[in-house]
NULUMVO-123303 format. One line per field, with one value per residue: residue number from 1; x, y, z of N, C-alpha, C in turn. Coordinates in Angstrom, 1 decimal, padded with zeros to 4 digits. Atoms other than C-alpha are relative to their C-alpha. Example, Ala and Ser with C-alpha at 12.3 -4.5 7.8 and 13.67 -1.06 7.14 Angstrom:
BEGIN
resi [1,2]
nx [000.9,-000.9]
ny [-001.2,-001.1]
nz [000.0,000.0]
cax [012.3,013.7]
cay [-004.5,-001.1]
caz [007.8,007.1]
cx [000.9,-000.8]
cy [001.2,001.1]
cz [000.0,000.8]
This chain:
BEGIN
resi [1,2,3,4,5,6,7,8,9,10,11,12,13,14,15,16,17,18,19,20,21,22,23,24,25,26,27,28,29,30,31,32,33,34,35,36,37,38,39,40,41,42,43,44,45,46,47,48,49,50,51,52,53,54,55,56,57,58,59,60,61,62,63,64,65,66,67,68,69,70,71,72,73,74,75,76,77,78,79,80,81,82,83,84,85,86,87,88,89,90,91,92,93,94,95,96,97,98,99,100,101,102,103,104,105,106,107,108,109,110,111,112,113,114,115,116,117,118,119,120,121,122,123,124,125,126,127,128,129,130,131,132,133,134,135,136,137,138,139,140,141,142,143,144,145,146,147,148,149,150,151,152,153,154,155,156,157,158,159,160,161,162,163,164,165,166,167,168,169,170,171,172,173,174,175,176,177,178,179,180,181,182,183,184,185,186,187,188,189,190,191,192,193,194,195,196,197,198,199,200,201,202,203,204,205,206,207,208,209,210,211,212,213,214,215,216,217,218,219,220,221,222,223,224,225,226,227,228,229,230,231,232,233,234,235,236,237,238,239,240,241,242,243,244,245,246,247,248,249,250,251,252,253]
nx [000.8,-000.9,-000.6,001.1,000.1,-001.2,000.1,001.0,-000.6,-000.7,001.0,000.5,-001.1,-000.1,001.1,-000.3,-001.1,000.6,000.7,-001.0,-000.7,001.0,000.2,-001.2,-000.1,001.1,-000.5,-001.1,000.7,000.6,-001.0,-000.3,001.1,-000.1,-001.3,-000.3,-001.4,-000.6,000.3,-000.1,000.3,-000.8,000.6,-000.8,-001.2,000.3,-000.5,000.9,001.2,-000.3,-000.2,001.3,000.4,-001.0,000.2,001.3,-000.3,-001.0,000.7,000.7,-001.1,-000.3,001.2,000.2,-001.1,000.1,000.3,-001.2,000.4,000.6,-001.0,000.6,-000.5,-001.2,000.4,000.1,-001.3,-000.7,000.5,-000.5,-001.5,-000.1,000.4,-001.0,-001.2,000.3,000.0,-001.3,-000.6,000.4,-000.7,-001.5,-000.6,-000.3,-000.4,001.2,000.7,-000.7,000.3,001.3,000.1,-000.9,-000.2,001.3,000.9,-000.5,000.3,001.5,000.3,-000.5,000.9,001.2,-000.4,-000.3,001.2,001.0,-000.3,000.4,-000.8,-001.4,-000.9,000.0,001.3,000.8,000.9,-000.8,000.6,-000.9,-001.0,-001.1,-001.3,-001.0,-001.0,-000.9,000.7,000.3,-001.3,-000.2,001.0,-000.3,-001.2,000.4,000.7,-001.0,-000.8,000.8,000.3,-001.2,-000.3,000.9,-000.5,-001.2,000.3,000.8,-000.9,-001.0,000.5,001.3,000.0,-001.3,-000.3,-000.7,000.7,000.6,001.0,001.3,-000.2,001.2,000.9,-000.5,000.1,001.4,000.3,-000.6,000.8,001.3,-000.3,-000.5,001.1,001.0,-000.6,000.0,001.4,000.4,-000.7,000.4,001.3,-000.1,-000.2,000.9,-000.6,000.7,-001.0,000.3,000.8,-000.9,-000.6,001.0,000.2,-001.1,000.3,001.0,-000.5,-001.0,000.7,000.6,-001.1,-000.5,000.9,000.0,-001.1,000.3,001.2,001.1,001.0,000.8,-000.7,-000.1,001.2,000.1,-000.8,000.6,001.0,-000.7,-000.5,001.1,000.4,-001.0,-000.1,001.2,-000.3,-001.1,000.6,000.8,-001.0,-000.6,001.0,000.1,-001.3,000.1,-001.1,-001.2,-000.5,-000.3,-001.4,-000.6,001.1,000.4,-000.5,000.9,001.4,000.2,001.4]
ny [-001.2,-001.2,-000.2,-000.5,-001.4,-000.6,-000.1,-000.9,-001.3,-000.2,-000.3,-001.4,-001.0,000.0,-000.8,-001.4,-000.5,-000.2,-001.3,-001.1,-000.2,-000.4,-001.5,-000.6,000.0,-000.9,-001.3,-000.2,-000.1,-001.3,-001.0,000.0,-000.7,-001.4,-000.5,001.0,000.1,000.8,001.4,000.7,001.4,000.5,001.3,000.6,000.4,001.3,000.0,-000.8,000.7,001.0,-000.7,-000.4,001.1,000.2,-001.0,000.3,001.1,-000.4,-000.8,001.1,000.6,-000.9,-000.2,001.3,000.2,-001.0,000.9,000.8,001.4,000.4,000.4,000.2,-001.1,000.4,000.6,-001.1,-000.5,000.8,-000.3,-001.4,000.1,000.6,-001.0,-001.1,000.5,-000.1,-001.4,-000.5,000.6,-000.7,-001.3,000.2,-000.1,001.4,000.1,000.0,001.2,001.0,-000.2,000.4,001.5,000.9,-000.5,-000.3,001.2,000.9,-000.7,000.0,001.4,000.2,-000.7,000.8,001.1,-000.6,-000.6,001.0,000.7,-000.9,000.1,-000.3,001.1,000.3,000.5,-001.1,-000.6,-000.6,-001.3,-001.0,-000.5,-000.8,000.6,-000.4,-000.9,000.6,000.3,-001.3,-000.5,000.9,-000.3,-001.3,000.3,000.7,-001.0,-000.8,000.9,000.4,-001.2,-000.4,001.1,-000.1,-001.2,000.4,001.1,-000.6,-000.8,000.8,001.1,-000.2,-001.3,-000.2,-001.4,-000.4,000.2,-001.3,-000.5,000.3,000.6,-000.1,001.0,001.3,000.2,000.2,001.4,001.0,-000.1,000.8,001.5,000.4,-000.2,001.1,001.2,000.0,000.0,001.4,000.9,-000.1,000.4,001.4,000.1,-001.0,-001.2,-001.2,-000.8,000.3,-001.0,-001.2,000.3,-000.2,-001.4,-000.5,000.5,-000.9,-001.3,000.0,000.2,-001.4,-000.8,000.6,-000.2,-001.4,-000.2,000.6,-000.6,001.0,-000.4,001.1,000.6,-000.9,000.2,001.3,000.2,-000.8,000.9,001.0,-000.6,-000.1,001.4,000.5,-000.7,000.5,001.3,-000.1,-000.5,001.0,001.0,-000.7,000.1,001.4,000.4,-000.2,-000.9,000.8,000.4,-001.2,-000.1,-001.3,-001.0,-000.6,-001.4,-000.9,000.4,000.4,000.5]
nz [000.0,-000.1,001.3,000.9,-000.2,000.6,001.4,000.2,-000.2,001.2,001.0,-000.2,000.3,001.5,000.5,-000.3,000.9,001.4,-000.1,-000.1,001.2,000.9,-000.2,000.4,001.5,000.5,-000.1,001.0,001.2,000.0,000.2,001.4,000.7,-000.2,000.5,001.1,000.3,-001.0,000.1,-001.3,000.2,001.2,000.2,001.1,-000.5,-000.7,-001.4,-000.8,-000.2,-001.0,-001.3,-000.6,-001.0,-001.1,-001.0,-000.7,-000.9,-001.0,-001.0,-000.8,-000.8,-001.1,-000.9,-000.7,-001.0,-001.0,-001.2,-000.1,-000.2,001.2,001.0,001.3,000.8,000.7,001.2,000.9,000.2,001.0,001.4,000.3,000.3,001.4,001.0,000.0,000.7,001.4,000.4,000.1,001.2,001.2,000.0,000.0,-001.3,-000.4,-001.4,-000.8,000.3,-000.8,-001.4,-000.3,000.2,-000.7,-001.4,-000.7,000.0,-001.1,-001.2,-000.3,-000.3,-001.4,-000.8,-000.2,-000.9,-001.3,-000.6,-000.2,-001.3,-001.0,-001.1,000.3,-000.2,-001.4,-000.4,-000.5,001.0,001.0,000.1,000.6,-000.8,000.7,000.0,-001.0,000.6,001.0,001.3,000.6,000.7,001.1,001.0,000.7,000.8,001.2,000.9,000.7,000.9,001.2,000.8,000.7,000.9,001.1,000.7,000.7,001.0,001.1,000.8,000.7,000.7,000.6,000.9,000.6,-000.1,-001.3,-001.3,-000.5,000.9,-000.5,-001.3,-000.8,000.5,-000.4,-001.4,-000.4,000.5,-001.0,-001.2,000.2,-000.2,-001.3,-001.0,000.2,-000.5,-001.5,-000.5,000.2,-000.9,-001.4,-000.2,-000.4,-001.5,-000.6,-000.5,000.4,000.8,001.4,000.6,000.3,001.3,001.0,000.1,000.8,001.3,000.6,000.2,001.1,001.3,000.4,000.5,001.3,001.1,000.2,000.8,001.3,000.6,000.2,-000.8,-000.6,-001.0,-001.1,-000.7,-000.5,-001.1,-001.0,-000.5,-000.8,-001.2,-001.0,-000.4,-000.8,-001.3,-000.8,-000.5,-000.9,-001.2,-000.6,-000.7,-001.1,-001.0,-000.5,-000.6,-001.4,-000.5,-000.2,001.3,000.8,000.2,000.3,000.3,-001.2,-000.1,000.7,-000.2,-001.3,-000.3]
cax [000.0,002.8,004.6,001.3,001.1,004.7,003.9,000.7,002.7,005.0,002.0,000.6,003.9,004.1,000.7,001.7,004.9,002.9,000.6,003.5,005.3,002.1,001.6,005.3,005.2,001.9,003.5,006.5,004.2,002.3,005.5,006.4,003.0,003.5,007.2,007.5,011.2,011.9,012.2,011.7,010.2,012.4,010.2,012.5,015.4,015.4,017.6,015.3,012.3,013.9,014.7,011.0,009.9,013.3,012.5,008.9,010.1,013.0,010.7,008.5,011.7,012.6,009.1,009.0,012.4,011.5,010.1,013.2,011.3,010.0,012.5,010.1,011.3,014.6,012.8,011.8,015.3,016.7,014.3,015.3,019.0,018.5,016.6,019.2,022.0,020.3,019.8,023.5,024.5,022.4,024.1,027.6,028.1,029.7,031.2,027.8,026.3,028.9,028.1,024.4,024.7,027.6,027.5,024.0,022.0,024.2,023.9,020.1,020.0,022.1,019.7,016.7,018.5,019.6,016.4,014.1,015.9,015.1,017.9,021.5,024.5,024.2,020.6,019.3,016.5,017.9,017.0,018.4,021.7,024.3,027.8,030.4,033.3,035.8,033.3,032.3,036.0,036.3,033.1,034.1,037.5,035.9,033.6,036.7,038.7,035.9,035.1,038.7,039.3,036.3,037.5,040.9,039.5,037.0,039.7,042.2,040.1,036.7,037.1,040.8,041.4,043.5,042.6,041.8,039.5,035.8,036.8,033.5,031.4,033.7,033.9,030.1,029.8,032.2,030.3,027.1,028.8,030.6,027.5,025.1,027.6,027.9,024.1,023.4,026.0,025.0,021.4,022.3,023.1,020.3,022.6,020.9,024.0,022.8,020.3,023.0,024.6,021.3,021.0,024.5,023.6,020.5,022.3,025.2,022.8,021.1,024.5,025.7,022.6,022.5,025.9,024.8,021.6,019.3,016.2,014.2,017.0,017.3,013.6,013.9,016.8,015.1,012.2,014.6,016.1,012.7,011.8,015.2,015.2,011.7,012.9,016.1,014.1,011.8,014.9,016.5,013.2,013.3,016.9,017.1,019.3,021.8,022.2,023.0,026.8,028.6,025.2,024.7,026.7,024.2,021.0,020.2,017.2]
cay [000.0,002.4,001.7,002.3,005.7,006.5,005.7,007.7,010.7,010.3,010.2,013.4,015.2,014.1,015.6,018.8,019.0,018.5,021.4,023.6,023.0,023.3,026.8,027.6,026.6,028.4,031.6,031.2,030.6,033.8,035.7,034.6,035.8,039.2,039.5,037.7,038.4,036.3,032.5,030.6,027.3,025.3,022.4,021.8,021.0,017.2,017.9,020.6,018.4,015.6,018.1,018.9,015.4,015.2,018.5,017.5,014.2,015.9,018.3,015.3,013.7,016.7,017.2,013.5,013.3,016.5,013.8,012.1,008.8,008.6,006.6,006.2,009.6,008.0,005.9,009.1,010.3,007.4,008.1,011.8,010.9,008.7,011.5,014.1,011.8,011.5,015.2,015.9,013.3,015.1,018.4,016.9,017.2,013.8,014.6,015.4,012.4,010.2,011.7,011.0,007.4,006.1,008.2,009.5,006.4,004.2,006.9,006.9,003.1,003.2,005.8,003.5,000.7,002.9,004.8,001.8,000.1,003.2,002.4,003.7,001.4,001.7,000.6,004.0,006.0,007.2,010.9,014.0,015.2,017.9,016.8,016.7,019.1,016.6,015.5,019.2,020.1,017.0,017.9,021.5,020.3,017.9,020.8,022.9,019.9,018.7,022.3,023.1,019.7,020.0,023.5,022.2,019.1,021.2,023.6,020.9,018.0,019.4,023.0,022.9,026.4,028.3,027.6,031.3,031.7,031.7,031.0,032.1,029.8,026.8,027.4,027.7,024.5,022.7,024.0,022.5,019.1,019.2,020.5,018.0,015.2,016.1,016.7,013.2,011.6,013.1,012.4,008.7,009.3,011.8,014.7,018.0,019.5,017.9,020.7,023.4,021.7,021.7,025.4,026.0,023.9,026.0,029.3,028.3,027.2,030.7,032.4,030.1,030.6,034.3,034.4,032.1,034.1,031.1,032.6,029.4,027.8,030.9,030.5,026.8,027.0,029.8,027.4,024.7,027.2,027.8,024.1,023.1,025.9,024.8,021.2,022.3,024.4,021.5,019.2,021.9,022.0,018.2,018.1,017.6,020.0,017.2,016.5,020.1,019.8,022.6,024.3,025.0,028.2,029.6,027.7,027.6,025.6]
caz [000.0,000.9,-002.4,-004.3,-002.7,-003.7,-007.3,-007.1,-005.9,-008.9,-011.2,-009.7,-010.0,-013.7,-014.3,-012.5,-014.6,-017.9,-016.8,-015.9,-019.1,-021.1,-019.6,-020.2,-023.9,-024.3,-023.0,-025.3,-028.2,-027.3,-027.1,-030.6,-031.8,-030.3,-031.3,-034.7,-034.9,-031.8,-032.1,-028.9,-030.0,-032.3,-033.3,-036.4,-034.1,-033.1,-030.0,-028.8,-029.3,-027.3,-024.6,-024.0,-022.6,-020.8,-019.1,-018.2,-016.8,-015.0,-013.2,-012.1,-010.9,-008.8,-007.4,-006.4,-004.6,-002.8,-000.4,000.8,001.3,-002.3,-004.4,-007.3,-008.6,-009.6,-012.2,-013.8,-013.4,-015.4,-018.3,-018.1,-018.2,-021.3,-023.1,-022.1,-023.2,-026.6,-026.8,-026.1,-028.8,-031.3,-030.3,-030.4,-026.7,-026.2,-022.9,-021.4,-023.1,-021.5,-018.1,-018.4,-019.8,-017.8,-014.6,-013.8,-014.7,-012.4,-009.7,-010.0,-009.9,-006.7,-005.3,-005.9,-004.1,-001.2,-000.7,-001.1,001.8,003.8,006.2,006.4,006.8,010.6,010.6,011.8,010.0,006.7,007.0,005.2,006.5,005.6,004.9,007.7,007.3,005.7,003.1,002.5,001.7,-000.5,-002.3,-003.0,-004.2,-006.6,-007.9,-008.7,-010.1,-012.4,-013.6,-014.4,-015.9,-018.2,-019.2,-020.2,-022.0,-023.9,-025.0,-026.1,-027.2,-028.3,-029.6,-030.4,-029.3,-026.7,-023.1,-022.4,-025.4,-024.5,-021.0,-019.4,-021.6,-020.9,-017.2,-016.9,-019.0,-016.7,-013.7,-015.1,-015.3,-012.0,-010.0,-011.6,-010.9,-007.2,-006.9,-008.3,-006.2,-002.8,-003.5,-003.2,000.5,001.1,001.7,001.8,000.2,-003.1,-003.5,-003.2,-006.2,-008.0,-007.3,-008.7,-011.7,-012.4,-011.9,-014.1,-016.8,-016.7,-017.0,-019.8,-021.9,-021.3,-022.9,-025.7,-026.3,-026.0,-024.6,-024.2,-022.2,-020.0,-019.2,-018.7,-016.3,-014.4,-014.0,-012.8,-010.3,-008.7,-008.6,-007.2,-004.6,-003.4,-003.1,-001.3,001.2,001.9,002.7,004.9,006.9,007.3,008.4,012.1,014.2,015.0,011.3,010.2,010.6,008.8,008.0,011.7,011.3,008.8,009.6,013.2,014.4]
cx [000.9,000.7,-001.0,-000.1,001.2,-000.2,-001.1,000.5,000.8,-000.9,-000.6,001.0,000.2,-001.1,000.2,001.1,-000.5,-000.8,000.9,000.7,-001.0,-000.2,001.3,000.1,-001.1,000.4,001.1,-000.6,-000.7,001.0,000.5,-001.0,000.1,001.3,000.4,001.5,000.8,-000.4,000.4,-000.2,000.6,-000.4,000.8,001.3,-000.2,000.5,-000.9,-001.3,000.2,000.1,-001.3,-000.5,001.1,-000.2,-001.2,000.3,001.0,-000.7,-000.9,000.9,000.3,-001.1,-000.2,001.0,000.1,-000.4,001.1,-000.3,-000.6,001.1,-000.5,000.4,001.2,-000.3,-000.2,001.3,000.8,-000.5,000.5,001.4,000.2,-000.4,001.0,001.3,-000.2,000.1,001.5,000.8,-000.4,000.6,001.5,000.7,000.3,000.4,-001.2,-000.8,000.6,-000.4,-001.4,-000.2,000.8,000.2,-001.4,-000.9,000.4,-000.3,-001.5,-000.4,000.4,-001.0,-001.3,000.3,000.1,-001.3,-001.1,000.2,-000.4,000.8,001.4,000.8,000.0,-001.3,-000.9,-000.9,000.8,-000.6,001.0,001.0,000.9,001.3,000.8,001.1,001.0,-000.6,-000.4,001.2,000.3,-001.0,000.3,001.3,-000.3,-000.8,001.0,000.8,-000.7,-000.2,001.2,000.4,-000.8,000.4,001.2,-000.3,-000.8,000.8,000.9,-000.6,-001.3,000.1,001.3,000.4,000.8,-000.8,-000.8,-001.1,-001.4,000.0,-001.3,-001.0,000.5,000.0,-001.4,-000.5,000.5,-000.7,-001.3,000.3,000.4,-001.1,-001.0,000.6,-000.1,-001.5,-000.5,000.6,-000.5,-001.5,-000.1,-000.1,-000.9,000.7,-000.7,000.8,-000.3,-000.8,000.7,000.6,-001.0,-000.3,001.1,-000.2,-001.0,000.6,001.1,-000.6,-000.6,001.1,000.5,-000.9,-000.3,001.1,-000.2,-001.2,-001.1,-001.1,-000.8,000.8,000.2,-001.3,-000.1,000.8,-000.4,-001.1,000.6,000.5,-001.1,-000.3,001.1,000.1,-001.1,000.3,001.1,-000.5,-000.7,001.0,000.6,-001.0,-000.1,001.3,000.0,001.3,001.4,000.7,000.4,001.5,000.5,-001.1,-000.5,000.4,-000.9,-001.5,-000.2,-001.4,-000.2]
cy [001.3,000.2,000.5,001.5,000.8,000.2,001.0,001.4,000.4,000.3,001.4,001.0,000.0,000.9,001.5,000.6,000.2,001.3,001.2,000.3,000.4,001.5,000.7,000.1,000.9,001.5,000.4,000.1,001.4,001.1,000.1,000.7,001.5,000.6,-001.0,-000.2,-000.9,-001.5,-000.7,-001.5,-000.5,-001.4,-000.7,-000.6,-001.3,000.0,000.8,-000.7,-001.1,000.6,000.3,-001.2,-000.2,001.0,-000.3,-001.1,000.4,000.8,-001.0,-000.7,000.8,000.2,-001.2,-000.2,001.1,-000.7,-001.0,-001.5,-000.6,-000.3,-000.2,001.1,-000.3,-000.8,001.0,000.6,-000.8,000.3,001.4,-000.1,-000.6,001.0,001.1,-000.5,000.0,001.4,000.5,-000.7,000.7,001.4,-000.1,000.1,-001.3,-000.2,000.0,-001.3,-001.2,000.1,-000.5,-001.5,-000.8,000.4,000.1,-001.1,-001.0,000.6,-000.1,-001.4,-000.3,000.7,-000.8,-001.1,000.5,000.5,-001.0,-000.8,000.8,-000.1,000.3,-001.2,-000.4,-000.5,001.1,000.6,000.8,001.4,001.0,000.5,000.9,-000.8,000.4,000.8,-000.7,-000.3,001.3,000.5,-000.9,000.4,001.3,-000.1,-000.7,001.0,000.8,-000.9,-000.4,001.2,000.3,-001.1,000.0,001.2,-000.3,-001.0,000.6,000.9,-000.8,-001.0,000.2,001.2,000.3,001.4,000.3,-000.1,001.2,000.5,-000.6,-000.7,000.0,-001.1,-001.4,-000.3,-000.3,-001.4,-001.0,000.0,-000.7,-001.5,-000.3,000.1,-001.1,-001.4,-000.1,-000.1,-001.4,-000.9,000.1,-000.3,-001.5,-000.2,001.0,001.1,001.2,000.9,-000.2,001.2,001.3,-000.2,000.2,001.5,000.6,-000.4,000.9,001.4,000.1,-000.2,001.4,000.8,-000.4,000.4,001.5,000.4,-000.5,000.6,-000.9,000.3,-001.1,-000.7,000.8,-000.2,-001.3,-000.2,000.9,-000.8,-001.1,000.6,000.1,-001.3,-000.6,000.7,-000.4,-001.3,000.1,000.6,-001.0,-001.0,000.7,-000.1,-001.4,-000.5,000.3,000.8,-000.8,-000.5,001.2,000.1,001.4,001.1,000.7,001.5,000.9,-000.3,-000.5,-000.4,000.0]
cz [000.0,-001.4,-001.1,000.2,-000.5,-001.5,-000.4,000.1,-001.3,-001.2,000.1,-000.4,-001.5,-000.6,000.3,-000.9,-001.4,000.0,000.0,-001.3,-001.1,000.1,-000.5,-001.5,-000.6,000.1,-001.0,-001.4,-000.2,-000.2,-001.4,-000.8,000.1,-000.6,-001.1,-000.3,001.0,-000.2,001.3,-000.1,-001.2,-000.3,-001.2,000.5,000.8,001.5,000.9,000.3,001.0,001.4,000.7,000.9,001.1,001.1,000.9,001.0,001.1,001.1,000.9,000.9,001.2,001.0,000.8,001.1,001.0,001.3,000.1,000.3,-001.3,-001.1,-001.4,-001.0,-000.8,-001.3,-001.1,-000.4,-001.0,-001.4,-000.4,-000.5,-001.4,-001.0,-000.1,-000.7,-001.5,-000.5,-000.2,-001.2,-001.2,-000.1,-000.1,001.3,000.6,001.4,001.0,-000.2,000.8,001.5,000.3,-000.1,001.0,001.5,000.7,000.1,001.1,001.4,000.4,000.4,001.5,001.0,000.3,001.0,001.4,000.6,000.3,001.2,001.2,001.4,-000.4,000.4,001.5,000.5,000.6,-001.2,-001.0,-000.4,-000.7,001.0,-000.8,000.1,001.2,-000.7,-000.9,-001.3,-000.7,-000.8,-001.2,-001.2,-000.8,-000.8,-001.3,-001.0,-000.8,-001.0,-001.3,-001.0,-000.8,-001.0,-001.3,-000.9,-000.9,-001.1,-001.1,-000.9,-000.9,-000.9,-000.8,-001.0,-000.7,-000.1,001.3,001.2,000.4,-000.9,000.4,001.4,000.9,-000.4,000.5,001.5,000.5,-000.4,000.9,001.3,000.0,000.2,001.4,001.1,-000.1,000.4,001.5,000.5,-000.1,001.0,001.5,000.2,000.4,001.5,000.7,000.7,-000.5,-000.9,-001.5,-000.6,-000.2,-001.3,-001.1,-000.3,-000.9,-001.4,-000.8,-000.3,-001.1,-001.4,-000.5,-000.5,-001.3,-001.2,-000.2,-001.0,-001.5,-000.7,-000.3,001.0,000.7,001.1,001.3,000.8,000.7,001.3,001.2,000.7,000.9,001.3,001.0,000.6,001.0,001.4,000.9,000.6,001.1,001.4,000.8,000.7,001.2,001.2,000.7,000.6,001.5,000.5,000.1,-001.3,-000.9,-000.3,-000.3,-000.2,001.3,000.1,-000.7,000.2,001.4,000.2,001.5]
């Protein structure tokens, strides 16, 4: 019965996501009607078309795992990752496609296993927690390492251009990859910090697409920023005072 309720919650969140994206696409269509020179909806672009169901399912995924006991959201996350991997292949972003196919999907499968057990390794209730200080330092170090590593790899292996050329775009792109990697990883262990990385991911996406002039993606990542922030706030409220760790300095309960 409990599992049935979890799946029903996923279904409700999917319907909510469809309604939200229907309204968003309707507003963008209206904007195109009012401003004919502006192109926001690119139905001729296969990658863009694949990105629509990926985004809808992705929002249902985030809305579902906002409840740290509902592992069914990760099934939606796996479908989202497959679609986003296809989208990046169509766009030629093979590094991101590799990340979705060979990193995120295994992470999400691990999350299903870990969350469905509903117990941590010590047998205690598996509740949201912030990272302790050593893991926080390691996590920040990985964020910097992956971001810089992707920047160098993109310059040398993908774009074949000087490292300092288009540095802002490459750093923001690297930050998208590193933050989403850490967000997915820490979700496995129900660390509240994962939502900080989802926030960074959304903010980096907004900055990147402002530079690239992609209005639709700016709107989309702003939408993600709001959804991720709401989920993060919900997790912070559910985190017990003894599980705040480094966040006690900023978030006193």
